C-alpha positions in Angstrom: 22.5 56.8 30.5 20.1 57.6 27.6 16.6 58.1 29.0 14.8 56.5 26.1 12.4 53.6 26.6 12.2 51.1 23.8 10.5 47.7 23.9 13.5 45.6 22.9 17.2 45.4 23.3 17.7 45.8 19.5 15.8 49.1 19.6 17.7 50.4 22.6 20.9 49.7 20.6 19.8 52.3 18.1 21.0 55.0 20.6 24.3 53.5 21.8 27.6 53.7 20.0 29.1 50.6 18.4 32.4 49.5 19.9 34.1 49.5 16.5 35.4 52.8 15.3 35.4 53.9 11.6 38.2 52.0 9.9 39.7 52.3 6.5 40.6 49.0 4.9 43.9 48.3 3.3 44.3 50.2 0.0 46.1 49.3 -3.2 48.6 51.4 -5.2 45.7 52.5 -7.4 43.8 54.0 -4.5 44.3 57.1 -2.5 42.8 58.6 0.7 41.1 61.9 0.5 42.6 64.6 2.7 41.3 63.9 6.2 42.0 65.6 9.5 42.3 62.7 11.9 41.5 64.9 15.0 37.9 64.2 13.9 38.3 60.5 13.6 36.1 58.4 15.9 38.9 57.4 18.3 40.5 60.9 18.4 37.1 62.5 19.2 36.4 60.1 22.0 39.9 60.9 23.4 39.2 64.6 23.2 35.8 64.3 24.9 37.5 62.8 27.9 39.6 65.9 28.3 36.7 68.4 28.1 35.3 69.2 31.5 31.6 70.1 30.8 28.7 68.8 28.7 28.3 72.0 26.6 31.9 71.9 25.3 31.6 68.2 24.6 28.5 68.7 22.6 30.0 71.6 20.6 32.9 69.4 19.8 30.7 66.6 18.7 28.8 69.1 16.5 32.0 70.0 14.8 33.0 66.4 14.3 29.6 65.5 12.8 29.7 68.3 10.3 33.3 67.6 9.4 32.7 63.9 8.9 29.6 64.6 6.8 31.9 66.2 4.2 35.2 64.5 5.0 34.6 60.8 5.7 38.0 58.9 5.9 37.1 57.1 2.7 39.0 55.6 -0.2 38.9 57.0 -3.7 39.9 54.8 -6.6 42.4 56.5 -8.9 40.7 58.2 -11.8 37.3 56.9 -10.7 34.4 58.4 -12.7 32.3 59.5 -9.7 33.3 61.8 -6.9 31.6 59.5 -4.4 34.1 57.3 -2.4 33.5 53.6 -2.9 33.8 53.0 0.9 31.3 55.7 1.7 29.1 55.0 4.7 27.5 56.7 7.6 28.7 54.6 10.5 30.9 57.3 12.0 28.0 59.8 11.9 25.7 57.4 13.6 28.2 56.7 16.3 28.8 60.5 16.9 25.1 61.1 17.3 24.8 58.2 19.7 27.7 59.8 21.8 25.8 63.1 21.8 22.6 61.3 23.0 24.6 59.8 25.9 25.3 63.4 26.9 22.0 64.9 26.0 19.2 62.3 26.3 15.9 63.2 24.6 17.6 66.2 22.8 15.4 66.8 19.7 18.3 68.1 17.7 20.4 64.9 18.1 17.4 62.5 17.8 16.2 64.2 14.6 19.8 64.2 13.3 20.3 60.5 14.0 17.0 59.8 12.3 18.2 61.7 9.2 21.4 59.8 9.1 19.5 56.5 9.4 17.4 57.6 6.4 20.5 58.5 4.4 21.9 55.1 5.2 18.6 53.5 4.1 17.9 52.2 7.6 14.3 53.5 7.4 12.8 51.3 10.1 15.4 52.7 12.6 14.6 56.2 11.5 10.9 55.6 11.8 11.3 54.5 15.4 12.9 57.8 16.3 10.4 59.9 14.4 7.6 58.1 16.3 9.4 58.7 19.6 9.7 62.4 18.8 6.0 62.6 17.9 5.0 60.8 21.1 6.8 63.5 23.1 5.6 66.4 21.0 2.4 65.9 19.0 3.1 69.1 17.1 6.5 68.1 15.8 5.8 68.9 12.1 9.1 67.7 10.7 9.0 64.3 12.4 5.3 63.7 11.4 6.2 64.7 7.8 9.1 62.3 7.8 6.9 59.5 9.2 4.2 60.3 6.6 6.7 60.0 3.8 8.0 56.8 5.3 4.5 55.4 5.3 4.1 56.3 1.6 7.4 54.5 0.7 6.0 51.5 2.6 2.8 51.7 0.5 0.8 52.3 3.7 -1.7 54.7 2.2 -3.9 54.7 5.3 -1.1 55.8 7.6 0.1 58.3 5.0 -3.3 59.9 4.5 -3.9 60.1 8.2 -0.5 61.8 8.8 -1.1 64.3 5.9 -4.5 65.2 7.4 -2.8 65.9 10.7 -0.1 68.0 9.0 -2.7 70.0 7.2 -4.3 70.9 10.5 -1.0 72.0 11.8 0.1 74.1 8.8 -2.2 74.1 5.7 0.1 76.2 3.5 3.2 74.2 4.2 1.4 70.9 3.7 -0.1 72.0 0.4 3.4 72.8 -0.8 4.7 69.5 0.3 1.8 67.7 -1.5 2.7 69.6 -4.7 6.4 68.6 -4.3 5.5 64.9 -3.8 3.6 65.2 -7.1 6.6 66.8 -8.8 8.8 63.9 -7.6 6.3 61.4 -9.1 6.2 63.2 -12.4 10.0 63.5 -12.6 10.4 59.7 -12.3 8.7 59.6 -15.7 11.2 62.0 -17.2 12.2 61.3 -20.9 15.8 62.5 -21.4 16.6 64.8 -24.3 19.8 63.3 -25.8 19.5 65.2 -29.1 19.3 68.9 -29.9 16.2 68.1 -32.0 14.4 67.0 -28.8 14.7 70.5 -27.4 12.6 73.6 -27.7 15.4 76.1 -28.4 14.9 79.6 -27.0 17.4 82.2 -28.0 16.7 84.9 -25.4 18.6 86.7 -22.6 16.1 85.2 -20.1 17.2 81.7 -21.0 19.9 80.2 -18.7 21.9 77.1 -19.6 22.9 75.5 -16.3 25.8 73.1 -16.5 26.3 70.9 -13.5 29.8 70.1 -12.2 31.4 66.8 -11.6 34.4 65.6 -9.7 37.9 66.9 -10.8 41.0 64.9 -10.5 43.1 65.3 -7.4 45.3 67.7 -9.5 42.3 69.8 -10.4 41.9 68.7 -14.0 38.6 68.1 -15.7 37.6 64.5 -16.2 35.8 63.0 -19.2 32.3 63.2 -17.5 32.5 66.9 -16.9 34.2 67.5 -20.2 31.2 65.9 -22.0 28.8 68.0 -20.0 30.7 71.2 -20.9 30.7 70.2 -24.6 27.0 69.7 -24.5 26.5 73.1 -22.8 28.8 74.7 -25.4 26.7 73.3 -28.2 23.6 74.8 -26.7 25.3 78.1 -26.1 26.5 78.3 -29.7 23.0 77.6 -31.1 21.4 80.2 -28.7 23.9 83.1 -28.6 21.7 85.3 -26.4 21.3 82.7 -23.7 23.4 83.0 -20.6 25.3 80.2 -18.9 25.5 79.2 -15.2 28.3 76.8 -14.2 27.5 75.1 -10.9 30.1 73.3 -8.8 32.1 74.0 -5.7 35.1 72.3 -4.1 34.7 68.9 -2.5 37.4 67.5 -0.2 39.5 65.7 -2.8 39.6 68.7 -5.2 42.3 71.5 -5.1 40.0 74.1 -6.6 36.3 74.6 -7.5 34.7 72.8 -10.4 33.0 76.1 -11.5 36.3 77.9 -11.9 37.7 75.1 -14.2 34.4 75.0 -16.1 34.6 78.7 -16.9 38.2 78.4 -18.2 37.2 75.5 -20.4 34.3 77.4 -21.9 36.3 80.5 -22.4 39.0 78.4 -24.1 36.3 77.1 -26.5 35.1 80.6 -27.5 32.5 81.6 -24.9 32.8 85.2 -23.7 33.6 85.3 -20.0 30.9 88.0 -19.3 28.3 85.6 -20.6 29.0 83.1 -17.8 27.7 83.2 -14.2 29.6 81.3 -11.6 28.1 79.3 -8.7 31.0 77.9 -6.8 29.7 77.1 -3.3 27.9 73.9 -4.0 29.3 70.6 -2.8 26.5 68.3 -3.8 23.4 68.2 -6.1 21.1 69.6 -3.4 23.3 72.7 -3.1 23.6 72.9 -6.9 19.8 73.3 -7.0 19.5 75.7 -4.0 22.4 78.0 -5.0 21.7 78.0 -8.8 18.1 78.9 -8.1 19.1 81.8 -5.9 20.8 83.2 -9.0 17.9 82.2 -11.3 15.5 84.1 -9.1 17.7 87.2 -9.0 18.0 87.3 -12.8 14.3 86.5 -13.3 15.0 83.5 -15.5 12.1 82.5 -17.8 13.6 79.3 -19.2 16.3 77.0 -17.9 18.0 74.1 -19.6 19.7 71.8 -17.2 22.8 70.0 -18.6 24.0 66.8 -16.9 24.6 63.1 -17.4 22.1 60.2 -17.7 23.3 58.8 -14.4 22.5 62.1 -12.7 19.8 64.0 -14.6 16.7 62.5 -13.0 17.8 63.4 -9.5 19.0 66.8 -10.6 15.8 67.6 -12.5 13.7 66.7 -9.5 15.7 69.0 -7.2 15.7 71.9 -9.6 11.9 71.5 -10.0 11.6 71.5 -6.2 13.7 74.7 -5.9 11.9 76.3 -8.7 8.5 75.7 -7.1 9.6 76.4 -3.5 11.2 79.7 -4.5 8.2 80.8 -6.7 10.4 81.4 -9.7 8.2 79.7 -12.2 10.7 79.2 -15.1 10.2 76.6 -17.7 12.6 73.8 -17.0 14.1 71.7 -19.8 17.1 69.2 -19.9 19.8 68.2 -22.2 21.4 64.9 -21.3 24.9 63.4 -21.9 24.6 59.7 -22.2 27.0 57.9 -19.8 24.8 54.9 -19.0 22.5 52.7 -21.1 19.5 53.9 -19.1 18.6 56.6 -16.6 19.7 56.0 -13.1 16.5 56.2 -10.9 17.5 57.8 -7.6 16.5 55.8 -4.5 13.2 57.0 -3.1 14.5 57.5 0.4 17.4 59.6 -1.0 15.3 61.8 -3.2 12.8 62.5 -0.4 15.7 63.5 1.9 17.1 65.7 -0.8 13.7 67.3 -1.6 13.2 68.2 2.1 16.7 69.8 2.2 15.8 71.9 -0.9 12.5 72.9 0.8 14.5 74.2 3.8 14.5 71.3 6.2 18.0 70.9 7.5 19.5 67.5 6.9 21.3 67.5 10.3 19.2 70.0 12.4 21.4 72.7 13.9 24.5 71.3 12.3 24.3 70.9 8.5 21.6 72.3 6.1 
């Protein structure tokens, strides 16, 4: 039994698994399922847990199942869809695995914090806030939970609660809190971003310390480049031709439905279009935009970049720009960040505030799923 006292039955249900497992609805001939190892499906994991004879081994298996399902949800992809995000994408299976872990390890901070993170990802912010408050009640010096609660208060426009929490955070760690406050300011500024759709909008800088970072996008199931990525590459190619001394970073790893890395295909496309291979740096470990920002900035810091031009689509640039600014600041690189945007929507897609805050904290070094997934 989970030893967590909540005032209402609905609140107690936050910590108990739903009876329904994660199901995939009937699919049409135009859909396909991403590769999925069903030993990590909800039903299979429950069956496996019954066969394990001690709590430690059960929790380790749940950790594996949580991490696997974070990246490999049994979701449906529409044939030739523009985005790499499955249209049936949800977090129910992760929530239920965390609830199973809490049945085995009541009050475990790792699983409580992880469950709160998944609730935040799923935009169930009130549920997440209940858990953060519970964690703070049991450890008044839990910086991460208090920070999460402060940011929740800000999203709810509760300035009094936000300011009170920030004062307490400052008492706990002045340096860290000062950085967080600066990052919050960066997020606010980035929401005002004016996209550069034309070359004339850019301040060209033909120098070896200038890096053109082209962000990847989903490949087809056969590993071919789709139109969205092709247009980003064409935009990056145009910048590279106008600034022959500038270097190029291609950023994109391999997500579950792809047979190869996005970066490797991007390099071949650029080489086929006249760019010398030695001019291109490859970042092929990233599986999402947060990792694009983290891993690309590791390279940018190593090469002492002075200027970076980020190339992406209008549906993506605002979020990507915020995260690159966060990584730039957090890693003390101090390059000048510009952006060149490929229009794929009529207007910029403003990232949800709960999502961008979660992503910002990941870039800053706060694990999304503590002890399981950075």
